[in-house]
N, C-alpha and C positions, 0 to 999 in steps of 0.2 A: 519437487526439488525445494520449501522451500525447507528452510531447519525449524524446529522444532521446542527449541531447549540452546539456550545464550552460549556459541561456541568460542564466543573472542568478545571477555569484556573487559570494559577498563574505563574509565574518567571520563566519562565526552560531554560534554555539550550540545543542551538540544536544538538550539540554535541552529547549529553545524549540521545535525540531521534531514530536519527541516528544510533546510537553506535545498539542501539536496534532491531531498524528494522534491521540490515545487523544484527544483529546474528538468527532472526527470519530465517533472507529471508537465508545467504550465504549459510546453509549445503542442497539444490536444488541446488543452482547455483552453489558449487562447486561441487556434485554428479554429476552434466551436463558436466563436464571440462568445463569448463566457469571461467576467470578469474573476483577475484574480487579486483578493489583497491578504499579504503579508502584516499578521505584531506582532512581534516577538517582545516582552520584557525583558531591560535590559540589569547587568546582576545576574542569573537562574543561577543556581548553585548549579553544580554537574550531578549528571544521573550513574546508575552503576550501569550498562551494558553493553551490549552486541547493539555497534551502529546501525551493521547495516542487516537485523532481522527489525530493529526498530521502524529501518529506510524502508524495508520493504510492507509497510505494516503503513506508516501513511503516505505511501504509492495509493498502495491496497484505495483509502480509506478518498484521498483524490483523485481516484479515477473510476469510485462511484458517486462521488458528486456529482463529476462531470458526468456521466450516464443518465442521473438524477437529473442532469438538464434540461438534458439534446427531447428537442421535442415544444417546452414547457413552452406556454408566451407570456409567464408573468416575465419580475424581475430573476436576470441570470447573473448572483453570482457567487462564487464560493468564498471565504473570506479562514485561515488559518491564524491561530491566534493563543497568546498561552500567558502563563500568569502563574505565581506564587496561590496556591492553597494559605490562607491564616492561621487557621487551627491546628492543619496536617504537616506544614511542611514543603507537601508532596508537591510538584512538576502538572503543572495541568494543562493540557495541552488539547485546545475545539479548533473542528475541520469541522467547519460549515455551510450551506447551500441555499440559496431560493426557493430549491421547487419547488413538489405539490409534497413533500411527510411521507411520513407510515406511519400505516392505517395502524389503530390503537391495536385491533382483534391481534394483530402478525407482529411486532415492536418483541413482547418475549419468547421467541424465538428465531430474532434473528441474528442469533448468536449458534444457529446451532447448526451442526454438520449436517450439509448440499438442501439447507431453504435454502428455495428461495423464488424469489417473483418476477424472474426475469421468464417468456418465452423460451419453451423448447429448441437448442442450438443457441438461445442468447450467453449460455452460461450453468458453472457445474453447481453455481453457491459454497462457494471453501473459503468462497477470500474475507467474509467475517469470521464466521467461524478459527481461521488462524491466526485473524486478530488478534482474537481473544485470547487463542494458548501461550502465542506468541508475547503479550502483555503481562498474563498472568504468571509466566515463566521469568517475566522479568520484580514481580512485586508489585505488579501493579494493577488497576480496575480500568476497563473500559466498559461507555452508558452512548445507551441516545436520550435525543430528545426531541419532541416532535410534536410540537405544538395544533390544536389545533386550525390555526390560521395558514397551518402548511411550512416547508421549511426542517427541514435537519439538523445533527449537529452531535454530531458524536462525538466524546467525552474523555480521553487517555489523564488516566492521575499513578503518577509515576514519582516511587518515591528519593527523595535526593540522597548523590549519598555518602556514604558519613566517613567512606575507607582515603588511606590514605593514595597519595601519585602513584605506587609497585608495580607499572603496565603491561602489562596484557593480558589476561592469563586467556589462553586456548584449553575444553573444556579436550578430555582424554576421546568423547564419540565425537568429535572434532568430520564433516564429511570430508573426503578425497578432493582434492585441491583440483579443479576444472575447468584450467587455460588450456585452452588448446582445443575441449572439446565440441566437435561439432554437437550445432541445432539448426531443429528444423521448424523455421514459428510460422504455421501457413495460419490467417485471421486477413478477413474476404471484409472488416473496417482499413483501412492502407495507415491508422497513424492508431489507433487500435497494434495491431501489429508493431509499428513504429518505435511503440510502447518499452513494449515487453522484452523486443529484441536491445532496448535500450540495458535496460537491466539487467536482459546478462551479459550480455558483455563486459557491466563492470563487474562481475564474477568471474572476467574471465573465458565461457564461451566465445567461441568462432559460430556466430549466426547468419542465415540464412530466412531471407522473408519468403516466402508465398503467399499469393492473395490468390491460388482458388487452390484445386482442388485438383486443376487437371495440371498447371505448374508446378505445382507437389510432386505430383512423379513422374513430368521431367527432369526433376532438381535430384530422386531417386533411384532413377537408372544412373543418373547420372558418376549420384557415390552415396557415401552410406555418412546414415547418421548414430549416432548413440543416443539421441531427444528430438521428440518429436511433438511438439506445441500443438497443436490444432483445436479452434475453433470456430468454426465454420454457419454464418446463417443456412 
């Protein structure tokens, strides 16, 4: 369902995109007893972007950071920050966590489609590959730093907009309107299910959540769903 090319682009403030993504992800993060801090540099220029797509990228990175800290006995903090790159003029967004880090031997592969270090049934591995494609489609880059002492930082670099504020451009191949489409989210982790549902509802989907396969089957007996998302361990 994630769009891989910008479909509704305009001059947007990166602060607004980050604030909305943090609002979506913060409840689950703080419910997991993880600290969350946001440091936004004032006065950054706008970027020419699809805010929904970049918002999905940031939510994905925040969810990954939260999952990296599950069970971690050290300091548990996620930090989101922005700055202007002095040489390129690009907007730099960092999402950092204080978890165990990413082993050096797998770092070159983490943006490959379907590559994952999660246990079977705990994820599909499409998240970082999706992030990579979306950022590239906006003319930017995404990299990861993970020092030997632990922790990971995902760094997005996005070009500042040089366009006049001409309103919103809509691509011809934009996906159909999702308003009112019935969607069933099946996830045995309640907080993750609620997070996915919140993102879908913002796109107009009519979402029902099931916490088990049995509960999902009961819903399916009573109504028809156009979309089913399932991630049961």
